[in-house]
C-alpha positions in Angstrom: -5.9 -95.0 43.3 -7.4 -92.0 41.6 -10.7 -92.7 39.4 -10.4 -91.3 36.1 -12.9 -87.8 35.2 -16.1 -88.3 34.0 -15.9 -86.5 31.4 -13.3 -88.7 30.1 -13.1 -89.4 25.8 -11.3 -92.5 26.2 -14.4 -94.8 27.2 -18.3 -95.0 28.2 -20.7 -92.7 27.7 -19.4 -89.5 26.2 -18.5 -91.4 23.0 -21.9 -92.4 22.6 -23.2 -88.8 23.2 -20.9 -88.2 19.9 -22.6 -91.2 18.1 -25.6 -90.0 18.6 -25.4 -86.7 17.7 -23.9 -87.8 14.1 -26.4 -90.6 13.8 -24.2 -93.2 14.1 -25.5 -96.6 14.3 -25.3 -97.9 18.5 -25.1 -101.7 19.8 -25.8 -102.7 23.0 -22.7 -105.3 24.6 -23.8 -107.3 27.6 -21.4 -107.1 30.3 -21.7 -109.3 33.6 -22.1 -107.7 36.9 -21.4 -109.4 40.1 -22.8 -108.1 43.8 -20.4 -106.0 45.5 -18.4 -108.6 48.1 -19.6 -108.7 51.7 -18.2 -106.1 54.0 -17.7 -103.4 51.4 -18.1 -100.2 51.1 -19.0 -98.1 48.3 -16.5 -95.2 47.5 -19.5 -92.7 46.2 -20.0 -89.4 47.7 -23.8 -88.6 47.6 -23.6 -85.0 47.2 -20.4 -84.5 45.6 -20.8 -86.9 43.1 -24.4 -86.0 42.3 -23.2 -82.3 42.1 -21.1 -83.6 39.3 -23.4 -85.6 37.7 -25.9 -82.3 37.9 -23.1 -80.4 36.4 -22.7 -82.5 33.8 -26.1 -83.0 32.8 -26.4 -79.0 32.7 -23.2 -79.0 30.3 -24.5 -81.6 27.7 -27.9 -79.6 28.0 -25.8 -76.7 27.0 -23.4 -78.2 24.7 -26.4 -80.2 22.5 -29.3 -77.5 23.1 -27.9 -74.3 23.3 -30.7 -72.1 21.6 -33.2 -73.8 25.0 -30.5 -74.0 27.6 -29.8 -70.1 27.1 -33.7 -69.2 26.8 -34.0 -70.4 29.9 -31.3 -68.3 31.8 -32.5 -65.2 29.5 -35.7 -65.9 31.4 -34.8 -66.1 34.2 -32.5 -62.7 34.3 -36.0 -60.6 32.0 -38.6 -61.8 35.1 -36.5 -60.9 38.3 -35.3 -57.6 36.2 -39.0 -56.9 35.5 -39.4 -57.9 39.2 -36.7 -55.4 40.2 -38.0 -52.6 37.5 -42.0 -52.5 38.4 -41.6 -50.8 41.8 -39.1 -48.0 40.6 -41.6 -48.0 37.4 -44.6 -47.5 39.7 -42.7 -44.3 41.7 -41.9 -42.9 39.0 -45.3 -43.0 37.1 -46.5 -41.2 40.8 -44.6 -39.0 41.3 -42.0 -38.4 38.5 -39.0 -39.4 40.7 -36.5 -42.4 40.7 -35.6 -42.3 44.0 -34.0 -46.1 44.0 -31.6 -45.1 41.1 -29.4 -48.5 41.7 -32.0 -50.5 41.6 -33.4 -49.0 38.3 -29.7 -49.4 37.0 -29.5 -52.5 38.2 -32.8 -53.6 36.2 -31.9 -52.3 33.4 -28.4 -54.3 33.2 -29.9 -57.3 34.1 -32.6 -57.0 30.9 -29.4 -56.7 28.7 -27.4 -59.5 30.1 -31.1 -61.4 29.2 -31.2 -60.4 25.8 -27.6 -61.0 25.2 -27.9 -64.5 26.6 -30.5 -65.5 24.0 -28.2 -63.7 21.4 -26.0 -66.2 22.5 -28.2 -69.2 21.8 -29.0 -68.3 18.8 -25.8 -68.2 17.5 -24.7 -70.8 19.2 -27.4 -72.9 18.1 -27.1 -71.9 14.7 -22.9 -73.2 14.7 -24.5 -76.2 16.3 -26.9 -76.6 13.5 -23.9 -75.6 10.8 -21.6 -78.1 12.1 -23.9 -80.9 11.9 -24.5 -80.2 8.3 -20.9 -79.7 7.3 -20.1 -83.1 9.1 -23.3 -84.5 7.0 -21.8 -83.5 3.8 -18.2 -84.6 4.8 -19.6 -87.8 5.3 -21.1 -88.1 2.0 -18.7 -87.4 0.3 -15.8 -89.4 1.8 -19.2 -92.5 1.5 -19.3 -91.5 -2.5 -15.2 -91.4 -2.7 -15.3 -95.1 -1.1 -18.3 -96.1 -3.1 -16.1 -95.1 -6.5 -12.8 -96.8 -5.5 -14.9 -99.6 -4.9 -16.4 -99.6 -8.2 -12.9 -99.3 -9.4 -11.2 -101.8 -7.3 -14.1 -104.2 -8.8 -13.9 -102.9 -12.2 -10.3 -103.8 -12.4 -10.4 -107.2 -10.5 -12.9 -108.4 -14.0 
């Protein structure tokens, strides 16, 4: 028997994360649980299922908070670039030579990747905000059309 994938959009929490993003109302429904029958074993695998959960959390964070996500990546890359660059730069200032040119080039590219990651975060964050604004505008338009249709129906009924 195959289990449904964790990111299934048919049921479960992927629906409510989208509902929260779009400011929809949520309702809790009580569900009855029972204890596991005696002698049965869990089908969960601690490490692989844990990694799936962590990967899903990272994906959700990237999708719904792209600027902080990519800023963290940019910060890590910039710190690594500066750590690689400092010894090469101090040696250049003392001797005027760059004996570790590959390290210098790698540090420069890492700094460029850091800037690129940060800019990607800015772009994705702006697109997400525009998407949410567009969705709210469409909902407002649909709500206005619905209320106008109800008013027209009520006037016709009189």
